[in-house]
Each structure stands twice: as C-alpha cells, then as structure tokens.
N, C-alpha and C positions, 0 to 999 in steps of 0.2 A: 667708230666715229669718235676722233680726240675732243675731249674737252679743254676746259681752260687749264693750264697750269698751274702749280703754286708758284711763291715768292722767294723760298729758300734757297735759291741757288745763288753763289757768289757774286756781288756788284760786278766784278769784272768777268760777268757771264753773258750769253745771249740764248735765247729762245725762241728767236726769231723762224717764223715758217716750222713751228714745233720741233726743230732741232737742237739740240745744246752743243754750245762751245764755251770753252772755259779759256780765259785770258787769251781770246781769238784763238784758240785751237779745237777743230772740230772733235767732240768725244770719241765719236765712230772711227774717226781716223787715228785717234790717241790710243784706242784700244787695238787697232789694226798694228801700229808701230810697235806700241810698247806691252802689248798682252794684258790679261786681265788674269785676276784681279788688280786692279790698280790706283794708289792714292793718288790724287789730281789735284794739285792747289794752284788758286789765282794768286799769284805771287803780289799783284796791285793791292787784293783785298788785304793781305799780311800786313803791308806797310800801311793803307789806309788805317786799320784799327790801332797801329802802333802810334800813328801820328794823331788820332783823335783822341787816346787816352793820355799821351803825353801833353797834348793841348788843353787836355781839361784839368789835369792837374796843375798845369800853369796858370791857369786861369784862374782857377779857385783858391790857389794854395801861394803861389809864389811865381816871379815873371821869368826866374831863372832855371833853367833846365839843369840837372843836377845828376850825378850817379852815384849810386852807394858808397857810401866811404869818403866821398870828397867833400873834406871840411875845410874850406878857406875862409871862415868866419866874414863871408859877405852876406850873410843873411839867411833865411830858410830857404831849405833844398824840397824840391817836388821829385819824388823818384819813383818811375814806373820799373818793376821788375819784373820781368816775364815768369811766370811759373812754369818752368820746362818741362815739367812731369805729363803737362798737355800735350807736348809735341817734342820729344828728345831728337832732334833732328840738327845736324851741325849746319846745314845751310839756313835754317828757320832762326837759329840762333846768331849767325852770322849777321842776316838780315836786320835781326832785332838791334844787335848791337849798333848797326850803321845807323838805326833810327835814334838811336840814344837812350834805349833802354839798360837798364842793369839784368840781372837774372837771378832767379832762385834756384836751388838744385837740393835734391831729396837724399842723395845716394854718392858714393865714388865714382860711380859711372855717369851719372847728370854730372857732376864736378869736373868730369875727364872731357864731356863732349864741351863743355862751357869753356875751359879753356883751349881746347883744339879751336873752337871758333873765335878766340881772341880777348876773352873776358879776363881780365885782372882779378887779384883779390879783392882791390877796392871796389869793384863793380859785380861783386858775386855774395849772394845770402844763401847760408848753409842750414837748410833743416833736416828735420827728422826726429822719431821719437826713440829710435833703438841704435844712433850712431855707434860703430865700434871704434876702439881705441885708434885703429889703423885710418878710418875716415876723420877722424879728428885732428890728427894728425896732418893729414892731406890738406884741411881745411885752413888750418894756421895761417892767419894773416886776412882772411876771408870775415866777413861778418857771419858768426856762428848763433844760432838762435837755440840756446838751451832750451831742452824739453822738459827735463826731470832731475830729482835730487842726484840720482846715482851718474847722471852725466855730468852734473858740476864737479863731482868728486872725481872722475876721470880725466875731465879736462884741468883740474886744478894740479895734477899729477904730469900733465903736457905741457901745458902753454904757461907764460909768464904773465905778468899783470897788465902788459899792454894790449893783450888780446881783447879784441872789440867783442860784445857779447850782447844780443839782447835775451831776455826771458819771454818764453812761449806761456801766456797765460789763459786759462780756460776759463772764460768768463761765467758759465752758467745760464746760457742763452740757449733757448729750443728755437728751432727755424722747422719752416715747413717745407722740408726737401726729405729725398730718400735718407734711409738710415744709414745706408752704407757711406753716403758722403757729406753726413753733419759733423762735425768736429767741436760745436762750442757748447753742446750739453755738460753739465756738470759730471755724467757718468761718461768720459771720454779716455781713451788710450793716449791722446794728446794735452801735453803742458802742465803747467802747476794749477792746482785748483785755488780758487780765491782764499782759500782757508790756509793753504801751504805757502803763498804766494811772500806775504811778509817775510819769513825766513829764509827765501830764497833769494829775494832780493837783498836782504842783508849778507847773505854768503856770498854772492856776486858782486855786490859793492866791492868786499872787501879782497877777492881774489883776482876780478879782472877791471877791464875798461866797460862797466856797464852802461851801455849807453841807453836804454830803453826797454821797452815793452815791444810786445807781438801779439795779436791775437788773429785768430781765422775761426769764422763762426760756421763755415761750410762750403759745398759749392750748389751751383743751380738756386742760387738766392735771389727771389724776384722782389721782395720787400725791403725796404730802407729800415724799418724797426729793429730789426736783430743788430745792425752795425751800430745804432745809437745805443741799443742797451749795453753793447759789447763796451763801447767809448765810456759809459757812464761808470761800469765796473770799475775799468781801469784808474779810472780818476780819483777812486776811493783808496789807491796804493800808492799815493805820492806823485811827484813832480819829475818828470824825467827830461833828459836833453831832446830825445827824438821817440817817435812812434811809427810801428808797421801795423796798418791796419788790415792787412789781409786782402783776398780778393773774392771770389764766387760767383761773379756775377753770371746771373740767367741767362740763359741762350734759347731760343727758339728753335725747336727740330723740325717742325712740322709748321704748315701756314697757319694752323688755328691756335697755336701757342703764343702764350705770353712773350714779349721780350723785354730787356732792360735798355732804358735810354742811358746809353755810357756816362754823359755828360751830367745828366741829372745825378744819377749814382755817386758818381766822384763830386758832385758839389756836395749832395747830403753828408758823404761820407768826412768830408773834410770841414764842413761847418759843423759837425757834431765835436771834431776834434778842436777846432777854435773855441767853440762854444764850452765844452768840458773838461778840456785838457789844458787850456791857455796855451794852445800850439799856433798860433799865428805866427810865431817869429821861429817856431823850430823846424826841423826836418821832417817830413812825414813820408810815408812808401806805401804804395800799392801794389799788390801781388796778383794781376789780372794772367790767367792761362787759357782758360777756354775760350774767354771773350775775343781775345786775340787771334784765335787759330780756328776755332770750329767752323764759322760758316764760310771759311776759304775754301775749304777741302770737299772734294766730291770722289765718292768710291765707284769707280766702273768695275762692273761683271759682264760675265757672258751667260746666257742662258743655255743650258744643258739640256733641259727637259720640262714638259708641261703635263701636268698629271690632273686629272678631273676625276675626284670621288665627290665627298660631302662638298669638299672646297676644291678650289681650282688652286694647284700647288704649282708655283713655277721657281724651278731648282737652278740655282746659277753655282760657278766656280769658286766660290769664296765662302763666307759667312764666319763662324765665329772663332775663326783663326784669323782673321783681320778686323772683326768688329764684334767684341765681347758686351758691349753695352746693352744690347736686347736682353741678352741671356742672364746678364748681373743684375740690370736693374729696372728689367721691362721697359726699356727706353723704345718710343716709338719715332720711326724714320719714314720719309716719304721715299716715292721711287717713280721712276719712269722709264719706259724705253727711251733711249737717246736720241733716235732721229723720229720718234712718233710721241711728242709730250702731250699728257693727259691720257684718256682713255677710258673705258667705262667696263671694262672687265675686272671685276673685284676678285684679288689674288692673295695669297699669303706667298712672301718671297722668301724663298728656303734656302739655307747653307747645304753644302755638300757632306756635312760631317755626320758622324754615326751617333747623333744626339737627337731626340724629337723636338728638342728645346731650341735647335740651332735653325732660329726663324729670324730673318733678317727685319723684316717689315709685315706686320699683319694687315689685311683687308685695305691694300692699296690698288688703286685704279690704273690699270697699264692697258695700253691699245693695242689689243689682239697679240699677247705676246707667244713667240714660238723660238726654236732652239735656234741658236746664232743670232740673236737680238743681243745689242750692249744695251744694260740697264745700268741707269745710274742714281745711287742714293746721294743726296745732297746733306750737308752738315756733318760730314765726318771728319773734319779736320782736328778734332781735338780727342785724344785717347784711342784712336783708331791704330795707327803704327806705334803708340806708346804701348798697347795691350796687345800687339800681334804677339802670336804663337805657332807651334809648329804641330799643332794637334794634329792627329792623323798623318803626321808626317808630311805635313803640307807646306811648301817654302812661302815664306813671307814676301807681300808685295812689294814693288819698289814705290819711291815717291817720285813724283814728275811736278815739277814748277814749270809755268805757264805764264807767259808776258808778251804782248805786242805780237801775238801769232807764232810766237817760237815756244818750244818745250824743250825742257833739258832735265836729264835725271839725275837727280842729288843723293838718291839711294838706289843701288840698284836691286834687282829682284834677286832674292835668295836662290841657289840653285839645291838639288837634290844632294849634291857634292858638300853642299854648306852643311847638311843634315849630320853628317859624319866626322866632320872637321875636328871636332874635339876629343875623337875616340883615340884611347892609347893601347 
C-alpha cells in the first residue's frame, strides 16, 4: 500500500495518482523511449531558478541586470554567474545565457563548453587553484580569478596590464558542511590567506587591472553568518571597485532536510556587502551552481533484482557511475517506483558496480519493488552528469530536457564504442 510521497520533485513535475511525470512527460514512458539510467530535467525549473536569482540580485542591489565585464559607467551591476561545474552541459549553459546569467568555469574544458554555448569573454569568470599556462592563455580577456602567488607570476608572463583579474581570498571562516566542500577555512587549498593577501594585492595592482576580491566559503551552506564573516574579513583589506561573493547555497535532497530561501540569502549577502564594503554603488556578483540545477533533475533507473537477506536490496542498472555523491559525501537521496510513488517496503537502493559502497539511497520506502520497475531519484540535477564516469566500463547516461509535454535529448547516451574511441 502506497504512502504519501515526498515533495522534492521538480516544481514542473506531477505526482498525481502516484505516478511521476516531469515537464509533462511520463517518467515510465521516458524510460521506455530513452532507456535507463537517464538524467531527466524539468527545463521550466532551470529557467525559474535563474529568474528567481536574477530578480533577487536586482531587487537587493541594483535595478539593472548586468553581465560580468559590462562596464558602461551607468551605476552598480548585479551579476548572477552560473557555477558550471555543477552541470557542465551546453544546453543548460545556452539556457542560462538566454536568462541573462554570466558563467564561471574552472577548467579549459568548462571554458570550451561555455564558448560553445555562446558566452563571450566579458560574460565569463575563470576559476581554479592550479591553472596551467595553456589555460591562462585560453582565458585571456575573461575575468581571471587569481588563486595564488605562482599563478600571479605565471599570468604576468602571459598577459598585459589590461587583463581583468580578481584575487581569491581565503577569509578563514569555518562552515557547517562536509569537509570535502568546505573552502573558506584558513587551511585550504584555495586562495590567498589573509596574511598573504596584502602583498598579493600590491603585486596584482602593479601588473593587471585588479578589479576586486572574490571569496567562496564552501558548498551546501545553510546559515548566513559565514558569508557575513567572510565579507567582514575582506573589508580589512582595503577598498575595491567590485566584489564577487561566491555561492554555495544549500539545497534540500530529501523532504526532511533544510532548504535555503534564495531571496533571503541573496538579500543577506548583499546587505553585508553594503554595510561592510560600502558596495551600494559597486558591481556585485554571486556564483550559484547547485541551487540553480539540483532540484530540476531526476535520475531514472530500471530495477534488475530484489534480494532479501538482512535487508531488502533493490539493485538497479546504474549507481556510482552516474551519482558519486552518496559514496563521496554520504549524501542522502529519496527514491520512488515511478508509477507507484510512496510505499512501505524499506529498502537499500543499490547500484550495479563492484563496490559494496555503491548504494544510491539507504532505508528508502518503495511500493513492492520488483524487476522491471522504473525507479526515480529526485534532486540529482547537480554533480550527477558532472561527475559521471565509466567505472566497470559503464557508458554514461543521456541528458533529457522536458517541457510542455515534449522531451528532447541534449546529451546522447554513450555507447561501448565510445569507451575505446581514444585508443591509439
């Protein structure tokens, strides 16, 4: 007997009658047409989150939408830059550009995808703690966020004084998040320490067009205080033309988890910048990634076997090759049989890979799962496609956008031939 279902499916989804549809497309029919595993996105949710964040920045900071790099002297700019590492997909990048977002990238590959999606240098922010000379050359003309003294020296041999740069500062702020995604603490691989920042500012001012400072305190941050502490730290380093306040807004993965009010979070960050950095008339940027894409995505699987020993193990045709987060971070996920949402059979949803740790979701309640069922795991829109891999020689899943009852493949499924395409 099915129980009440969770509320973490996309806004543009329906669970009417205990059957899941995304963007007007029935989940079971999607699985039949496109196969499983498959990453399915509600395109309307992607657009809604983009508009929500752009609107929040405009309300709290400036009435004029702006792109990174646009400097017409007309007043403060509010820029939302998509942190593309969360979902490096050309179709998503094109969509976000249509919605007026800039983009941040952290590798030559992400930069290539951004350019393929239509982003120009003035709309692109380039990150990374170990940028090679080739990556710096490729990024010339973009806003480059310089991470360390070696990079300052490397870039000075490549770029002229007109190159726009920000300096990434590590503000020494602790956050309540997983250690693997905490980046603002003093002992971090990212950014200049507060002690080293003054000398870096002096060097960068002499060599480049130093526009300002950047910080990022980490990912899955639910509290406002770390952002205000980070802004306060930057305020001790002097006055700059613009600031990049990072992202990392927390997302609820299951119905019982906390979620972040995006408008309130943006308002608090901007207020701190106004109060402590005198930034009312200065360009401000935020860099959300997960908050834009996570809840828009659902991954579909097919059940291959059901095994009952001490626990009930429901094994599906995907796992750690399409969702590494449970194994990396112990991240919890919800799951449902796509045409019988809810349920009372407590199960472990297991992946197909040769690792005991390949478990997608533990202690989830399904409705009498059996081989052939389609299972859906919501809130997989961030870092699933980004971290997908070929462990055990498993081809990576397709990406499917759904809206208005129509589905389109935006990234095709890999084939086994793709696995040896690079052999020489």
